N, C-alpha and C positions, 0 to 999 in steps of 0.2 A: 503493500498500500503505499504511495506517496499523498503527501499535501505540495499543491504550489499557490502561492500566493501570486496575486499581482496590482498594484498599487500606483498612484499617479501622483507621486508624492508635490510638486511641486514647488523644484526645489530638493535635494538632495539636502543642502549643507540645515537649510530652512529648517526643514523636517528633523531635520537628526538632532534640532539643536528643542523641538517638541516631542522627545520621545522613542523616538526610530527607532535606537534600539537596544531599546528595557523592551518591544513591541517585538522584533525580531527573536530575541531571545528570548522572548510567551511563544513564539507562537506556532514550533517545531513544525516551520515547516522542511522543508526540503527543498523547492525551489522555492526564492519570493523575485516578479521580475517587477522590474519599475522604470514611469517612466515620464520626461519631462525633467529629468534630471538636474540641471541648467548651469554642468558646469562643465570642466577644460581637466584631461585625464595628468596636468600636474598644477589640478585642484585639491586631489587624493590625497584624503591623509588614508592612513592606517588601520584606523576605525571605519572608516568609509569604504576601502576597498574590504576592508576581512573579518564584518561585524564577528560576535563568534552566539551560537548555537546556548539554549539553559547550560547544556555539558561542558561550555567552555571548547567547544570544539569553535574551530573556525571557517566561516563560508567561506567557498573561493569567487569571486569575479567575474564577470564579464563583459566589455565595455563597448557601446559606437558614440560617438561623445559628437558631437557637431560642430562644425566648424567656425558658427557665431556662436562669443560667449555669449553664458551666460542662459541660452536659447535650448527649448528640444533635449534631444538625449536621452539613450536607453541603457538598459542594466540587466541584467540574471545574474542573481546570486544561488551559488546548488552549494551544496552538500561533496554534491559528486562530481568524477573532475570529466567535463563530455570530451569525445572523439573528438568532437572540430568544432570550431563556431567563426561566424561568414555572419554580415551585414546582407543585406538583397542583392546586391551586383548589380544596382543602376542606381549610378553616381547620381541622379538628383537627389534620391530619396539617403540614401548611404550621406552625404554633405551636410545632411542635417540628426545625421544619428535616429532616425526617421523606429530601427529597427535592429533588433540582438540576435540572434538562429545560433541554439546551443544543441550539438547532434549528439544526444547521449545513446544513436544505434540502433534501440529498435524506434524510440519517437526521437522527436525536432521539437525543442520549446522555443518558444519565438516570442519573447517581449517585444511587442510595437505599442507607434505614439503614433496611431492616425495624425493623417495632420486637419483642423481645425478649415473649415471650409470658407470660416472669418466673413465678415459681415456685406449684402449684398452679392454672397457667393464668390467672394473678390480669387480665392484661392480651390475655387467650386473643380474646377480643370484638372488641379494638381492632385488634388485629394483623391480625384476619381483616377487619375493613375496611377496611383497609391495605390491605390483598393485594388485592382486590376491586377498592380505588379503579384499584391500580395495571394493573390486566389492563384496566381498562376503558378508563382512561387508551392503553396501549397501542393496543386493538381502535384506539380512535380516529384515534390519528394511521397506523395500516394504511389504514380508510381514508379518510386526506387522500392515499394515495400516499407515507406516508413509510415507511422504514427504521427501527425501533427500537432504540437499545442500553442494555436494563435494569442498570448495574453496580452493584456492591454488596451489603452485608451481607445476605441474606435473613436469615438468624438460624434459618434449616431443614436439617437433614438427608432431604434429599430421603429416602434409602434406604437398606436396611443396608449394605450399599457403601460410603454417607458420615460414616462415620463406626466407630470403631473397636469400639468396645464397646456395641452398637445392642441387644442384651437384658437389658444392664444398665442400658438407657437407655429403655426401656417407661414412657411418662405423664411426661418431663423436659423442659421447656422443649424448644423446639428441635427437638423429635424426635417432636409428638404427633400420633396419628392424626391431626386437622383441621389441622397446617400442610402434615401431608405429600399430605394428602388434597388440599388448595387446590393445589400441588403438580404433583397428578396432572391437576386440572383447568387448568391453564398448562401446560403442556405437549402435555395432547393439545389443547388448540386451536391449540397449532402452534407454540408460542413454542422454542427451541432452548434447550437446557443447554450451551453451548457446550464445554464442557470436558469434559462425558460424550458428544459430540456425537467427538470423536476419540479419547478413556482409556476405555478401560472396566477399567482396571486398580483394586485396592482399593489400601489403604497412602495415597493421595494424600488430603493434608488442609488443611484455610489457616487452624484454628485449631486453640490448647490453651491449657486452663485453665491458671489461672496457680492458679486451688486445688489439681490436683492435684498432687505432688513429680514433676520430671522431667517430662511430661509429654511437653514437647515432645522431648527430649533418649529418650524412647522411643516419639513418633513415635503418642501414644493422643488422637489432636485429632478432631476433627470437618473439612465441608466443607464451610460454610456461604457461604464465599462467588462470587459468580457474574459471567458473562455470556452473559445470555439477551439473545436477538433474534426477531425474526420468521422465519416458516417464507422466505419469500420471499428471505432474507436470507442463506440457505444457501449458492449457489452460490459467492458471498463468500468465505467462512469460511477461509482459510487455517491458520491453527496460533491452540490456544489451553490455555496451560499455568499452574505451580500451584509459587510460588519461595520453597517455605521457607530456602530459606540465608537472604530479606531479614531481618533481628533488626531489632527497633525498637519491635515491638507485638507483641498479644500473637495476632493474629492475620499472617499472609505477604501477601505482594501476588497476586494473579489477574490475567491476560495470554488479551489476546484481537486476533486478527492477521490485518486483511482487507482484500483485495484491492478496492479502490476504482473 
């Protein structure tokens, strides 16, 4: 059995000052995917690079840094050493540190930070190119006989159940018809939204805007963070959850438990 967490930390160093490492130690996670790290390689400390589990065992860490300072970036923390680590292999996305993929032999774990389409869809084309590149990457791994787990901030609320105020957000970034259509294409290709695989209840969110007063307290949120897996992995799925009680970012962690 393995447990994976994913968390958009909205700045790794800022989150570290709000209890990140205590949470990691208590998580009992085999893998922790983090997004929006907002740092460069030369800013890593020993603690940021190798946080420790409750038993004192250090995590390995694998990174994709954005060239632009204080922006984007992804990481996989792992108690296991992967066979190999890579980005997506597409320069326009790798330059922003949008994904890091760790191959553990039988499966590939991707920590992904999908682009924000921004106001008026200014980066929608870029985002959809990223989405299609991710789908192609997943299909390639499946063709190689690998399972794939894409964990991260997709920056998409797929259906009305996935945000508190869908009618008010028609046409807003993260809920654009084109974004939701891509999620349809992704899931229709067989990829499983593991949280919805287990939970059909409304009111379950992973992001609350800092701009909206008391949004988190009122649970006026969006579900933007996912673990999605290939359909062949379905028999191994044990549980998926969202952890809104964990503070430190405008997002909260999401988790997946798999029986290997």
